[in-house]
DRENKOLVEX-199499 format. One line per field, with one value per residue (C-alpha): chain; residue in one letter; x, y, z. Coordinates in steps of 0.1 Angstrom, whole numbers, plus 5000, padded with zeros to 4 digits. Layout:
BEGIN
vonu = [A ...]
marse = [A ...]
east = [X ...]
north = [Y ...]
up = [Z ...]
END
This chain:
BEGIN
vonu = [A A A A A A A A A A A A A A A A A A A A A A A A A A A A A A A A A A A A A A A A A A A A A A A A A A A A A A A A A A A A A A A A A A A A A A A A A A A A A A A A A A A A A A A A A A A A A A A A A A A A A A A A A A A A A A A A A A A A A A A A A A A A A A A A A A A A A A A A A A A A A A A A A A A A A A A A A A A A A A A A A A A A A A A A A A A A A A A A A A A A A A A A A A A A A A A A A A A A A A A A A A A A A A A A A A A A A A A A A A A A A A A A A A A A A A A A A A A A A A A A A A A A A A A A A A A A A A A A A A A A A A A A A A A A A A A A A A A A A A A A A A A A A A A A A A A A A A A A A A A A A A A A A A A A A A A A A A A A A A A A A]
marse = [X X X X X X X X X X X X X X X X X X X X X X X X X X X X X X X X X X X X X X X X X X X X X X X X X X X X X X X X X X X X X X X X X X X X X X X X X X X X X X X X X X X X X X X X X X X X X X X X X X X X X X X X X X X X X X X X X X X X X X X X X X X X X X X X X X X X X X X X X X X X X X X X X X X X X X X X X X X X X X X X X X X X X X X X X X X X X X X X X X X X X X X X X X X X X X X X X X X X X X X X X X X X X X X X X X X X X X X X X X X X X X X X X X X X X X X X X X X X X X X X X X X X X X X X X X X X X X X X X X X X X X X X X X X X X X X X X X X X X X X X X X X X X X X X X X X X X X X X X X X X X X X X X X X X X X X X X X X X X X X X X]
east = [2585 2582 2597 2620 2645 2648 2680 2689 2724 2744 2783 2780 2807 2820 2792 2772 2793 2786 2746 2742 2761 2737 2707 2716 2718 2688 2667 2685 2675 2642 2638 2625 2622 2638 2653 2673 2674 2699 2697 2727 2716 2743 2776 2801 2825 2829 2793 2783 2815 2801 2769 2774 2801 2772 2752 2774 2762 2764 2764 2749 2720 2740 2717 2723 2692 2707 2692 2708 2695 2721 2708 2736 2731 2721 2680 2673 2655 2622 2636 2655 2625 2606 2625 2628 2587 2582 2610 2597 2586 2581 2549 2562 2586 2613 2628 2661 2689 2728 2743 2741 2722 2688 2694 2681 2673 2638 2625 2612 2590 2578 2576 2551 2529 2523 2515 2496 2484 2471 2489 2489 2521 2542 2567 2601 2602 2641 2632 2664 2686 2728 2723 2734 2705 2704 2710 2684 2669 2651 2642 2626 2608 2590 2589 2570 2548 2534 2535 2508 2487 2486 2487 2461 2487 2498 2537 2566 2594 2573 2605 2616 2641 2633 2597 2576 2549 2523 2534 2500 2508 2538 2524 2493 2512 2536 2570 2579 2599 2611 2580 2595 2594 2555 2549 2525 2507 2508 2495 2464 2457 2454 2437 2456 2445 2462 2493 2518 2544 2573 2602 2633 2670 2688 2730 2756 2767 2803 2813 2812 2793 2755 2737 2710 2714 2696 2677 2654 2639 2625 2622 2601 2578 2572 2565 2542 2524 2523 2509 2483 2468 2473 2450 2428 2430 2441 2412 2386 2410 2376 2371 2405 2410 2373 2366 2395 2391 2353 2360 2391 2365 2338 2358 2372 2336 2320 2348 2351 2308 2314 2342 2314 2291 2311 2320 2284 2276 2301 2285 2254 2258 2279 2315 2347 2356 2385 2390 2383 2414 2431 2419 2439 2412 2400 2431 2431 2395 2404 2435 2413 2391 2417 2435 2399 2390 2429 2425 2391 2400 2433 2409 2388 2420 2427 2396 2395 2432 2419 2390 2407 2438 2417 2418 2420 2407 2422 2403 2420 2391 2400 2374 2351 2328]
north = [7228 7238 7273 7293 7320 7353 7370 7405 7420 7446 7437 7413 7386 7385 7376 7350 7319 7320 7332 7301 7279 7293 7285 7246 7237 7256 7239 7207 7205 7212 7185 7216 7212 7242 7265 7296 7327 7349 7379 7396 7434 7444 7440 7449 7428 7390 7382 7366 7345 7334 7326 7304 7283 7279 7265 7238 7202 7193 7155 7123 7139 7169 7193 7226 7243 7278 7292 7324 7358 7384 7416 7437 7469 7480 7482 7483 7467 7461 7450 7423 7409 7411 7391 7366 7367 7358 7325 7317 7282 7274 7271 7302 7326 7341 7373 7383 7404 7396 7413 7388 7409 7386 7354 7325 7308 7325 7313 7277 7300 7322 7290 7279 7313 7310 7278 7271 7303 7312 7344 7360 7375 7377 7407 7410 7437 7442 7451 7463 7473 7479 7506 7540 7558 7590 7582 7548 7545 7579 7580 7548 7552 7585 7566 7536 7560 7574 7549 7526 7565 7559 7524 7511 7485 7482 7474 7486 7480 7476 7482 7451 7430 7399 7392 7358 7350 7326 7321 7329 7369 7371 7363 7386 7420 7441 7456 7483 7517 7518 7503 7471 7492 7487 7451 7447 7476 7464 7425 7440 7470 7430 7413 7399 7414 7390 7405 7394 7404 7389 7400 7389 7392 7419 7415 7438 7439 7415 7424 7461 7490 7495 7507 7530 7567 7593 7599 7570 7587 7608 7589 7566 7591 7604 7569 7565 7591 7582 7547 7560 7583 7553 7529 7556 7575 7556 7533 7568 7600 7619 7618 7637 7662 7662 7677 7703 7718 7719 7739 7760 7770 7775 7797 7815 7824 7828 7863 7869 7874 7896 7915 7924 7933 7955 7974 7975 7986 8016 8031 8027 8053 8073 8063 8060 8024 8007 7991 7954 7943 7963 7944 7918 7899 7891 7880 7859 7845 7836 7820 7799 7790 7781 7756 7747 7735 7719 7699 7683 7677 7654 7640 7629 7621 7596 7582 7576 7560 7538 7526 7517 7499 7478 7448 7422 7408 7426 7409 7384 7356 7340 7312 7290 7267]
up = [6714 6751 6748 6725 6740 6716 6721 6705 6707 6696 6704 6730 6716 6750 6772 6744 6756 6795 6786 6760 6786 6817 6795 6782 6818 6829 6803 6805 6841 6836 6809 6782 6750 6734 6710 6713 6687 6683 6667 6654 6652 6629 6654 6646 6666 6665 6682 6644 6650 6684 6672 6640 6666 6692 6663 6647 6650 6682 6704 6689 6670 6649 6658 6681 6690 6682 6656 6646 6626 6610 6596 6574 6596 6631 6629 6663 6692 6678 6645 6661 6683 6654 6633 6665 6673 6636 6641 6673 6674 6712 6734 6753 6741 6764 6755 6775 6769 6759 6783 6813 6834 6829 6844 6827 6862 6859 6833 6847 6870 6840 6822 6849 6848 6818 6810 6845 6857 6820 6819 6787 6793 6821 6823 6845 6875 6884 6920 6931 6905 6899 6874 6873 6903 6885 6852 6850 6884 6883 6849 6848 6874 6860 6831 6839 6861 6830 6812 6838 6834 6799 6791 6822 6828 6861 6856 6876 6845 6815 6794 6808 6786 6805 6793 6791 6763 6746 6711 6699 6716 6692 6666 6663 6679 6654 6670 6650 6652 6690 6698 6719 6756 6753 6742 6770 6752 6720 6739 6754 6719 6707 6734 6756 6788 6813 6813 6849 6866 6884 6904 6884 6895 6887 6878 6871 6840 6834 6796 6773 6779 6777 6738 6753 6763 6783 6750 6753 6778 6753 6728 6748 6762 6723 6714 6742 6728 6692 6704 6725 6696 6669 6695 6701 6671 6646 6633 6632 6626 6616 6654 6663 6633 6626 6660 6665 6629 6635 6666 6652 6624 6643 6665 6636 6624 6652 6659 6622 6626 6653 6638 6608 6637 6654 6620 6611 6647 6647 6613 6618 6652 6631 6650 6636 6629 6620 6585 6594 6570 6592 6623 6639 6650 6615 6599 6632 6625 6587 6599 6629 6599 6572 6597 6609 6567 6567 6597 6589 6554 6568 6591 6561 6539 6566 6561 6528 6529 6558 6542 6511 6525 6547 6524 6550 6581 6609 6635 6660 6665 6696 6690 6666 6668]
END
């Protein structure tokens, strides 16, 4: 099969028939073998009923290229993409949103870039957007600038829903929590480093309203920090917690030695000296040492958990002779 199109959706019943008709036309014009996987993320409207109608047997073959997955409740876009990736059978996997803001006419060129230019992943770039400038465009630019700096991936629109993947990529990355924003980073961490970008058309929403608010930018930054930490210290937590813990313990120990030396110096010269227990620096030193021990212990326990949980081979083998 040439292409799997994965469409996560939540309450998009009005747009689905038009979107599928558009995809079907593009596929037939380019003579692609394909499947369309609709992942219904707990919609409360008629979305699943529409998907059932689209998946009904059609034509002489009596087989529809539509595959539907329906969640019992709303789990989020990452969960929908994860299940879609698991079900995809096409050599090239295309993801797009269900709100008709992504154009299926981009699919042939995305497919060509994967198959002919050898990209592992191609991300869309909505260079000209029709969203609200202050609530979406400006925060999006700030978000993407930070993402480029942290991840080292030079994409203008990392969170664009329109992307193309080599099948091997989607089978070897795990999209969890709200990490769908950083799939290129997940792919890079898995060893798929040939990541490209294509300017794509952005269309105005025809039906319904956006399901994402401004809180996604706050959550996006937190998720980015989580991914950065997991990538850098996820396999070696002692390198983070142990280092900071050792520094805190060392500083606390040095400080408490200084407090004790000052007390002894004052007594030796017959000066009036504050009780060590009344000295605030003494308590700060003890606190620093205790926190240092706790952080070091957290790193040590993290290492034990990782060592005991690695019962499977996590190494991705590219080739073998």
